[in-house]
C-alpha positions as CSV (number, residue, x, y, z in Angstrom):
1,X,66.1,16.0,151.0
2,X,66.0,19.1,152.1
3,X,66.9,20.6,148.9
4,X,64.6,18.4,147.0
5,X,61.7,20.0,149.4
6,X,63.1,23.5,148.4
7,X,62.3,22.6,144.4
8,X,58.7,21.7,145.4
9,X,58.1,24.6,147.0
10,X,59.6,26.8,144.5
11,X,59.0,25.0,140.8
12,X,55.5,22.9,141.8
13,X,53.9,25.6,144.2
14,X,55.8,28.6,143.1
15,X,55.8,30.1,146.9
16,X,59.1,32.0,147.1
17,X,57.6,33.3,150.9
18,X,57.0,29.4,152.1
19,X,60.7,28.6,150.4
20,X,62.0,31.5,152.2
21,X,60.4,30.2,155.6
22,X,61.9,26.4,155.1
23,X,65.7,27.5,153.9
24,X,65.5,29.2,157.4
25,X,64.5,26.6,159.6
26,X,66.6,24.7,157.7
27,X,69.8,26.7,157.4
28,X,71.7,24.9,154.6
29,X,73.6,26.4,151.8
30,X,72.3,24.5,149.3
31,X,68.7,25.9,150.3
32,X,69.6,28.8,150.6
33,X,71.2,28.8,147.0
34,X,68.3,27.8,145.3
35,X,66.2,29.9,147.2
36,X,68.3,32.9,145.4
37,X,68.2,31.5,142.1
38,X,64.4,31.5,142.4
39,X,64.6,35.5,144.0
40,X,66.7,36.5,141.2
41,X,64.4,35.2,138.9
42,X,61.8,36.7,140.2
43,X,63.4,40.1,140.6
44,X,64.0,40.7,143.9
45,X,67.4,41.6,143.6
46,X,67.7,42.8,147.0
47,X,66.4,38.9,148.6
48,X,68.7,37.3,146.2
49,X,71.4,39.0,147.3
50,X,70.7,37.9,150.6
51,X,70.2,34.5,149.9
52,X,73.5,34.3,148.2
53,X,75.4,35.4,151.2
54,X,73.8,33.3,153.4
55,X,74.1,30.6,150.6
56,X,77.9,31.6,150.7
57,X,77.5,31.1,147.1
58,X,79.5,32.8,144.8
59,X,78.7,30.8,141.2
60,X,76.2,33.2,139.7
61,X,78.2,36.1,140.6
62,X,78.2,37.3,136.7
63,X,73.9,37.0,136.8
64,X,74.1,38.6,140.1
65,X,76.2,41.6,138.8
66,X,74.3,41.7,135.5
67,X,70.7,42.0,137.8
68,X,72.3,44.6,140.8
69,X,73.2,46.5,137.3
70,X,70.1,46.7,136.2
71,X,68.3,47.5,139.0
72,X,70.7,50.1,140.5
73,X,70.7,47.9,143.7
74,X,75.0,48.5,144.3
75,X,74.7,48.9,147.8
76,X,73.3,45.0,148.0
77,X,76.1,44.4,145.4
78,X,78.8,46.0,147.7
79,X,77.7,43.2,150.5
80,X,78.0,40.4,147.8
81,X,81.2,41.3,146.4
82,X,82.3,41.4,149.6
83,X,82.0,37.8,150.1
84,X,83.0,36.8,146.7
85,X,86.2,38.0,147.1
86,X,86.5,36.3,150.2
87,X,86.3,33.3,147.9
88,X,88.0,34.5,144.6
89,X,90.1,36.5,143.3
90,X,89.2,37.9,140.1
91,X,90.6,40.9,138.4
92,X,86.6,41.6,137.2
93,X,85.3,41.0,141.0
94,X,87.6,43.8,142.3
95,X,86.5,46.3,139.3
96,X,83.0,45.9,139.6
97,X,83.3,46.7,143.6
98,X,86.0,49.6,142.9
99,X,82.7,50.7,140.5
100,X,80.0,50.1,143.1
101,X,82.2,51.7,146.2
102,X,81.8,54.8,143.4
103,X,78.0,54.3,142.8
104,X,77.1,54.3,146.5
105,X,79.7,56.9,147.3
106,X,81.6,55.4,149.5
107,X,84.9,57.5,148.0
108,X,86.7,57.0,150.9
109,X,86.5,53.4,151.1
110,X,87.0,52.9,147.4
111,X,90.3,55.1,148.0
112,X,91.7,52.4,150.2
113,X,90.3,49.8,148.2
114,X,91.7,51.2,145.3
115,X,95.5,51.5,147.4
116,X,95.2,47.8,148.7
117,X,93.9,46.3,145.4
118,X,96.9,46.1,142.8
119,X,94.5,44.3,140.1
120,X,91.7,46.7,139.2
121,X,90.5,47.8,135.7
122,X,90.8,51.7,137.5
123,X,91.0,53.2,133.8
124,X,87.8,51.4,132.8
125,X,86.1,52.2,136.3
126,X,87.3,55.6,135.9
127,X,85.7,56.2,132.1
128,X,82.7,54.4,133.4
129,X,82.1,56.8,136.4
130,X,83.0,60.0,134.3
131,X,80.7,59.0,131.9
132,X,77.9,58.6,134.5
133,X,78.7,62.0,136.3
134,X,80.5,60.4,139.4
135,X,83.1,63.2,138.9
136,X,84.2,62.8,142.6
137,X,85.0,59.4,142.1
138,X,86.9,59.6,138.6
139,X,89.0,62.6,139.9
140,X,90.4,59.7,143.2
141,X,90.8,57.1,140.1
142,X,92.5,59.5,137.5
143,X,94.8,60.6,140.4
144,X,95.6,57.4,141.0
145,X,96.5,56.3,137.6
146,X,98.2,59.4,137.2
147,X,96.1,59.9,134.2
148,X,96.5,63.6,133.9
149,X,94.5,64.3,130.6
150,X,91.3,62.7,132.0
151,X,91.7,64.5,135.6
152,X,91.6,67.4,134.3
153,X,88.4,66.9,131.9
154,X,87.1,65.1,135.6
155,X,88.2,69.0,137.5
156,X,86.7,70.5,134.8
157,X,83.4,69.1,135.6
158,X,84.1,69.7,139.1
159,X,84.7,73.4,138.2
160,X,88.0,73.1,140.0
161,X,89.7,75.3,137.6
162,X,92.7,75.8,139.7
163,X,93.7,72.1,139.9
164,X,92.5,71.5,136.5
165,X,95.3,73.9,135.1
166,X,98.0,72.2,137.2
167,X,96.7,68.5,135.5
168,X,96.7,70.0,132.3
169,X,100.3,71.4,132.6
170,X,101.1,67.8,133.6
171,X,99.8,66.3,130.6
172,X,100.8,69.3,128.7
173,X,99.0,67.8,125.8
174,X,97.1,70.1,123.2
175,X,93.6,68.6,123.6
176,X,93.8,68.6,127.3
177,X,95.0,72.4,127.5
178,X,92.3,73.6,124.6
179,X,89.4,71.1,126.7
180,X,90.9,73.4,130.4
181,X,91.1,76.8,128.2
182,X,87.5,77.0,126.9
183,X,85.9,75.8,130.0
184,X,87.9,78.3,132.0
185,X,86.3,80.9,129.1
186,X,83.0,79.8,129.4
187,X,83.1,80.6,133.1
188,X,85.4,83.7,132.9
189,X,87.8,82.2,134.5
190,X,89.8,84.8,132.3
191,X,93.3,84.4,134.0
192,X,93.1,80.8,133.9
193,X,92.2,80.6,130.6
194,X,95.4,82.8,129.7
195,X,97.7,80.1,131.3
196,X,96.0,77.2,129.5
197,X,96.0,79.1,126.2
198,X,99.5,80.7,126.1
199,X,100.6,76.4,126.0
200,X,97.8,76.2,123.2
201,X,98.8,79.4,121.0
202,X,102.6,78.3,120.7
203,X,101.4,75.4,118.4
204,X,100.3,77.0,114.9
205,X,98.1,74.4,113.8
206,X,95.8,75.2,117.3
207,X,96.1,78.9,117.3
208,X,93.0,79.5,115.0
209,X,90.7,77.2,117.3
210,X,91.5,79.3,120.2
211,X,91.2,82.5,118.4
212,X,87.9,81.2,116.8
213,X,86.4,80.2,120.2
214,X,87.4,83.2,121.7
215,X,86.0,85.7,118.8
216,X,82.7,83.1,118.7
217,X,81.7,84.1,122.4
218,X,82.6,87.9,122.3
219,X,85.5,87.8,124.1
220,X,87.7,89.8,122.1
221,X,89.7,91.9,124.8
222,X,90.8,88.5,126.6
223,X,91.8,86.9,123.4
224,X,94.1,90.3,122.5
225,X,95.5,90.2,126.0
226,X,96.6,86.4,125.4
227,X,98.2,87.5,122.1
228,X,99.8,90.0,123.3
229,X,101.2,88.2,126.3
230,X,101.9,85.4,123.8
231,X,104.5,87.8,122.2
232,X,107.0,87.3,124.4
233,X,107.5,83.4,124.9
234,X,110.3,81.9,123.7
235,X,108.3,80.0,121.4
236,X,106.7,82.5,119.9
237,X,106.0,82.0,115.9
238,X,104.4,84.1,113.0
239,X,101.2,83.1,113.8
240,X,100.5,84.7,116.8
241,X,102.2,88.1,115.3
242,X,99.9,87.4,112.3
243,X,96.7,86.9,114.3
244,X,97.3,89.3,117.0
245,X,97.4,91.9,114.2
246,X,94.3,90.6,112.3
247,X,92.9,91.2,116.1
248,X,93.8,94.9,115.9
249,X,92.1,95.1,112.4
250,X,89.4,94.0,113.6
251,X,89.0,95.4,117.2
252,X,91.9,97.9,118.0
253,X,92.3,99.8,114.6
254,X,94.4,102.3,117.0
255,X,97.2,99.9,117.8
256,X,97.4,98.2,114.2
257,X,100.1,100.7,112.7
258,X,102.3,100.4,115.6
259,X,102.0,97.0,115.8
260,X,102.5,96.4,111.8
261,X,105.8,98.5,112.1
262,X,107.2,97.0,115.0
263,X,106.8,93.0,113.7
264,X,106.7,94.0,109.6
265,X,109.4,90.9,109.5
266,X,107.5,88.3,112.1
267,X,103.8,88.4,110.3
268,X,102.4,86.4,107.3
269,X,102.1,90.3,104.9
270,X,99.5,88.7,102.9
271,X,97.0,87.1,105.2
272,X,96.6,90.8,107.0
273,X,96.5,92.0,103.5
274,X,93.1,89.9,103.0
275,X,92.1,90.9,106.1
276,X,92.5,94.5,105.8
277,X,90.5,94.7,102.4
278,X,88.3,92.9,104.3
279,X,87.8,95.7,107.0
280,X,88.6,98.5,104.9
281,X,91.7,99.5,106.5
282,X,92.9,101.3,103.4
283,X,96.3,103.1,105.4
284,X,97.4,99.9,107.1
285,X,96.4,98.2,103.5
286,X,98.5,100.4,101.7
287,X,102.0,99.9,104.4
288,X,101.5,96.3,104.0
289,X,101.3,96.4,100.3
290,X,104.7,98.6,100.5
291,X,105.7,95.8,103.3
292,X,105.5,93.3,100.3
293,X,106.8,95.1,97.8
294,X,103.4,95.7,95.8
295,X,104.3,99.1,95.0
296,X,101.8,99.3,92.4
297,X,98.7,98.3,95.0
298,X,99.7,100.5,97.3
299,X,99.7,103.7,95.1
300,X,96.5,102.3,93.9
301,X,95.1,102.3,97.6
302,X,96.6,105.5,98.6
303,X,94.9,107.2,95.0
304,X,91.5,105.4,95.5
305,X,91.0,106.3,99.1
306,X,92.9,109.3,99.6
307,X,91.5,110.6,102.3
308,X,92.7,108.3,104.5
309,X,95.6,106.5,102.8
310,X,97.4,109.6,100.8
311,X,100.4,111.1,102.6
312,X,102.6,113.1,100.1
313,X,105.7,111.9,101.3
314,X,104.7,108.3,101.5
315,X,103.2,108.5,98.5
316,X,107.0,109.6,96.7
317,X,108.6,107.0,98.4
318,X,106.2,104.6,96.3
319,X,105.7,106.2,93.0
320,X,109.4,106.0,92.4
321,X,109.3,102.2,92.9
322,X,106.0,101.6,90.9
323,X,106.4,99.1,87.9
324,X,103.4,99.5,86.1
325,X,104.2,102.6,83.5
326,X,100.7,103.4,83.1
327,X,100.0,104.2,86.7
328,X,102.5,106.8,86.5
329,X,100.5,109.1,84.5
330,X,97.7,108.1,87.1
331,X,99.5,109.2,89.6
332,X,99.5,112.7,87.5
333,X,96.0,112.9,86.7
334,X,95.3,112.5,90.7
335,X,97.9,114.7,91.7
336,X,96.7,117.2,89.4
337,X,92.7,116.8,90.5
338,X,93.3,116.8,94.6
339,X,97.0,118.0,95.3
340,X,97.9,120.6,92.4
341,X,100.3,122.3,94.8
342,X,102.5,119.2,94.9
343,X,102.2,118.1,91.5
344,X,105.9,119.5,90.4
345,X,107.2,117.5,93.8
346,X,105.9,114.6,92.2
347,X,107.1,115.1,88.7
348,X,110.8,116.0,90.0
349,X,110.7,112.5,91.9
350,X,109.5,110.5,89.0
351,X,111.5,112.6,86.2
352,X,113.9,109.8,85.1
353,X,111.0,107.5,85.0
354,X,108.7,109.1,82.9
355,X,108.0,109.8,78.9
356,X,108.4,114.0,78.9
357,X,106.8,113.8,75.8
358,X,103.8,112.0,77.4
359,X,103.4,114.6,80.4
360,X,103.8,117.7,77.8
361,X,100.9,116.0,76.0
362,X,98.6,115.1,78.8
363,X,98.5,118.7,80.2
364,X,98.3,120.0,77.2
365,X,94.9,118.7,76.8
366,X,93.9,120.1,80.0
367,X,95.3,123.5,79.3
368,X,97.6,123.5,82.3
369,X,100.8,123.7,80.7
370,X,102.1,126.4,83.3
371,X,101.3,124.4,86.1
372,X,104.1,122.6,84.9
373,X,106.5,125.0,84.3
374,X,109.3,124.3,86.7
375,X,109.5,120.5,86.0
376,X,109.3,121.4,82.0
377,X,112.7,123.8,83.3
378,X,114.2,121.0,84.9
379,X,113.7,118.4,82.0
380,X,114.4,120.9,79.0
381,X,118.6,119.6,79.2
382,X,116.7,116.4,77.5
383,X,116.5,118.8,74.4
384,X,113.0,117.1,73.5
385,X,110.8,119.0,71.2
386,X,107.9,118.4,72.7
387,X,109.2,120.0,76.3
388,X,111.1,123.3,74.5
389,X,107.9,123.7,72.4
390,X,105.7,123.8,75.7
391,X,108.2,125.6,77.7
392,X,108.6,128.2,74.9
393,X,104.6,128.9,74.6
394,X,104.4,129.1,78.3
395,X,107.3,131.7,78.1
396,X,105.4,133.8,75.3
397,X,102.3,134.0,77.3
398,X,104.3,135.1,80.0
399,X,106.1,137.7,77.7
400,X,109.1,136.5,79.1
401,X,111.4,137.4,75.8
402,X,114.7,136.6,77.8
403,X,113.6,133.1,78.9
404,X,112.8,132.7,75.4
405,X,115.8,133.5,73.7
406,X,117.7,131.7,76.2
407,X,115.9,129.1,75.3
408,X,116.1,129.0,72.0
409,X,119.8,129.8,72.0
410,X,120.7,126.3,74.2
411,X,118.1,124.4,72.6
412,X,117.8,123.6,69.0
413,X,115.0,120.9,69.2
414,X,111.9,122.9,68.3
415,X,109.9,123.6,65.3
416,X,111.9,126.8,64.5
417,X,109.9,128.1,61.3
418,X,106.7,127.8,63.2
419,X,108.1,129.8,65.9
420,X,109.6,132.5,63.9
421,X,106.3,132.8,62.2
422,X,104.6,133.1,64.9
423,X,106.6,135.7,66.7
424,X,107.0,137.5,63.7
425,X,103.7,139.5,64.4
426,X,103.8,139.7,67.9
427,X,103.1,143.0,69.5
428,X,106.5,143.3,71.8
429,X,109.1,144.2,69.8
430,X,111.7,142.0,71.9
431,X,109.7,138.8,70.2
432,X,109.8,139.9,67.1
433,X,114.0,140.2,67.2
434,X,113.5,136.9,68.8
435,X,111.9,135.9,65.3
436,X,114.6,137.3,63.3
437,X,117.4,135.7,65.7
438,X,115.4,132.2,64.8
439,X,115.8,132.8,61.0
440,X,119.4,134.0,61.7
441,X,119.9,130.7,63.3
442,X,117.6,129.0,60.4
443,X,120.4,130.9,58.0
444,X,117.9,132.5,56.5
445,X,119.2,135.8,56.3
446,X,118.0,137.4,53.9
447,X,114.2,136.8,56.0
448,X,116.2,138.0,59.4
449,X,117.4,141.1,58.0
450,X,114.0,142.5,56.2
451,X,112.0,141.8,59.3
452,X,114.9,143.9,61.7
453,X,115.1,146.6,59.0
454,X,111.0,146.7,58.9
455,X,111.6,147.2,63.2
456,X,114.0,149.7,62.9
457,X,117.0,147.1,64.3
458,X,119.6,148.2,61.7
459,X,122.3,146.8,64.4
460,X,120.5,143.3,64.2
461,X,120.4,143.5,60.3
462,X,124.1,144.3,60.2
463,X,125.1,141.6,62.9
464,X,123.0,139.1,61.1
465,X,125.0,140.3,57.9
466,X,128.3,139.5,59.4
467,X,127.3,135.8,60.9
468,X,126.0,135.2,57.4
469,X,129.4,135.8,55.6
470,X,128.0,136.7,52.4
471,X,129.7,139.7,50.7
472,X,126.1,140.3,48.6
473,X,123.5,140.6,51.4
474,X,126.7,142.9,53.0
475,X,126.2,145.1,49.5
476,X,123.0,145.3,49.6
477,X,122.7,146.4,52.9
478,X,125.3,148.8,52.1
479,X,122.8,150.4,49.4
480,X,120.3,150.0,51.4
481,X,121.5,152.8,54.3
482,X,122.8,154.7,50.9
483,X,119.2,154.4,49.7
484,X,118.0,155.3,53.3
485,X,120.4,158.1,53.7
486,X,121.5,156.3,56.8
487,X,124.8,157.6,57.2
488,X,125.6,156.5,60.5
489,X,124.7,153.2,60.1
490,X,126.8,153.4,56.5
491,X,129.4,153.9,58.6
492,X,128.6,151.3,61.6
493,X,128.3,148.3,58.5
494,X,131.6,148.9,56.8
495,X,133.4,148.0,60.4
496,X,130.8,145.1,60.9
497,X,131.3,143.6,57.5
498,X,134.8,144.8,57.2
499,X,136.1,141.7,55.2
500,X,132.8,141.1,53.4
501,X,132.7,144.8,51.7
502,X,135.1,145.5,48.5
503,X,137.5,149.0,49.1
504,X,136.9,149.8,45.6
505,X,132.8,149.3,46.2
506,X,132.6,151.1,49.1
507,X,134.7,154.0,47.5
508,X,132.6,154.4,44.9
509,X,129.3,154.6,47.1
510,X,130.8,157.0,49.8
511,X,132.1,159.6,46.9
512,X,128.8,159.1,45.1
513,X,126.6,159.7,48.2
514,X,129.0,162.6,49.2
515,X,130.4,160.6,52.5
516,X,133.9,160.1,52.3
517,X,134.6,161.5,55.5
518,X,132.2,158.8,57.3
519,X,134.0,155.9,54.9
520,X,137.7,157.7,55.5
521,X,138.0,155.6,59.0
522,X,137.3,152.2,56.9
523,X,139.9,153.2,54.2
524,X,142.5,154.2,56.6
525,X,142.0,150.2,58.4
526,X,141.8,148.9,54.8
527,X,145.0,150.5,53.8
528,X,146.7,149.6,56.9
529,X,145.2,146.4,56.8
530,X,147.4,145.7,53.2
531,X,150.3,147.2,54.5
532,X,150.2,144.6,56.9
533,X,149.6,141.5,54.6
534,X,152.4,143.2,51.9
535,X,155.0,143.4,55.2
536,X,154.0,140.0,56.0
537,X,154.8,138.7,52.3
538,X,157.4,140.4,52.2
539,X,158.9,138.9,55.6
540,X,157.8,135.7,54.4
541,X,159.8,136.5,51.0
542,X,163.1,136.8,52.7
543,X,162.7,134.3,55.2
544,X,162.4,131.6,52.6
545,X,165.5,133.2,50.4
546,X,167.4,133.0,53.5
547,X,166.6,129.4,54.3
548,X,167.2,128.5,50.4
549,X,170.9,130.0,50.9
550,X,171.5,127.7,53.6
551,X,170.4,124.8,52.0
552,X,172.5,125.3,49.6
553,X,175.6,126.1,51.3
554,X,174.7,123.0,53.5
555,X,174.4,120.7,50.1
556,X,177.5,121.8,49.3
557,X,179.5,121.3,52.5
558,X,178.6,117.7,52.4
559,X,179.4,116.9,48.5
560,X,183.2,118.4,49.3
561,X,183.1,116.4,52.3
562,X,182.1,112.8,50.4
563,X,184.9,114.0,47.8
564,X,187.5,114.2,50.4
565,X,185.8,110.8,52.1
566,X,186.7,109.1,48.9
567,X,190.1,110.2,48.8
568,X,191.3,109.0,51.6
569,X,190.3,105.2,51.1
570,X,193.0,102.9,50.6
571,X,193.5,101.1,47.1
572,X,191.9,97.7,46.4
573,X,194.2,94.5,46.0
574,X,194.2,91.0,45.5
575,X,190.2,91.0,44.9
576,X,188.7,90.2,42.0
577,X,185.3,89.3,40.8
578,X,185.4,85.9,41.1
579,X,186.2,85.6,44.3
580,X,189.4,85.0,47.1
581,X,192.6,84.0,46.5
582,X,193.8,84.8,43.2
583,X,196.9,86.6,42.8
584,X,196.8,87.9,46.2
585,X,199.0,85.3,48.0
586,X,196.7,83.5,49.9
587,X,196.6,80.0,48.1
588,X,199.2,78.5,50.5
589,X,202.3,79.2,52.0
590,X,205.5,77.5,50.6
């Protein structure tokens, strides 16, 4: 009857106090169980748990656990769960007890309990503890589970960074390595952060995350140290070398060029090109374009930013590899404007690839042809009219008649008529003589002779007549000398044009002018020449007759030999025109 009485007290009288006194008085488990239900329903968790323990009742354990959690009564819950474990063995009960130990900070009991109880859902308990910030308990749980990733996270929360690095090494997960690394960076544990970072950056997909994290917090020096250390790793890859180059471009420009030259075959050149363009590092940018075989871009960078990017030797090496022909002439214009003393050196390098006529036109418009004289001399072997005319103009301007004479005698592609007319009125005699030479090369002998005589250059006039091979010109000049009483010139012409003058004409003019003495050497030479010719003809005639006589004798001997041979032949017997066997006894033997 005690249980109905307890129900009356609780349900009808609604007096938990009197019900507690009654339960204490009767000390029956059923009464305590009824009282515990009422206390639990009333929210008196501690008293309800005490009553359930005295009732030794585990049937309402789910309700008790839920109520204890809500009221944070984990110390009382531990007592209750111990009682429950004595009656039932369930993993859920063990799990809740382990969690309760963690909540009340009984880490020693928790550790012992974990070791002694195999059925606990430790992962669940550890996650709950971690989420609720009970990190010491999480550490114990994850250590027992060998869950190195979660343990590393827990140790980070506990600021035990050295231990966290060790746990991360065991976990060997990119996610864990990054978590520990970033935490170490935040706490300025740069040595430990580098240890973690080296395990991260060997994965190209994670490298950018590390770089962004460091840079986002202004840790440029530490990031550069990390990347430099990564260069020596066995698993180092292009991303590390490239990222370090980018960092040098942003924060340590003095190291960039050395890095590029050392590791040009290990970097992502297009990526570094974009970085250098953004950072406006023109010299490294030009070098990268060269390494990437984009020589046109390299040349443009050097010209556009010549104050920092241009260097003559390097520029020459790039210039010969440029593919855009128009860029050649922009280079020449650039050198003309900024480095005129080195212009010819550049032209000598480009001479095999540029249009010489276009170069001449370019500098003629600028009025600076003398600036490229040595270049014109070097390419004159191509015998282009534009080059020859430009160089001839320079030589005329410099009054270098010897150079001009050599030029026109060696190379014939130029406006000869224009040059001859230009030089006719030149103030210097030697240039007017060159005009005569040009007329002579053009076979305009009359004009050349006339100009030579006007200058008093009778020797040149005689040489021109001799070259012409025209007797009428020789006769005209001879008469000219007679008219002008140039006796010495008259005598000289006789030998200069010996083959072009007729002896009778010479004798007549010499006799009329009273210069027989001047013509006598010519006449002697003429007689000597005629005599030599007659002697030669006579010798040839004798040789021809001797040859004919010998040929006749040989022919006669040959005929006699033929007659003798015919006489020595035997007579023909038994042969007829119809064939063999008639009258020769060959028809058969009897």
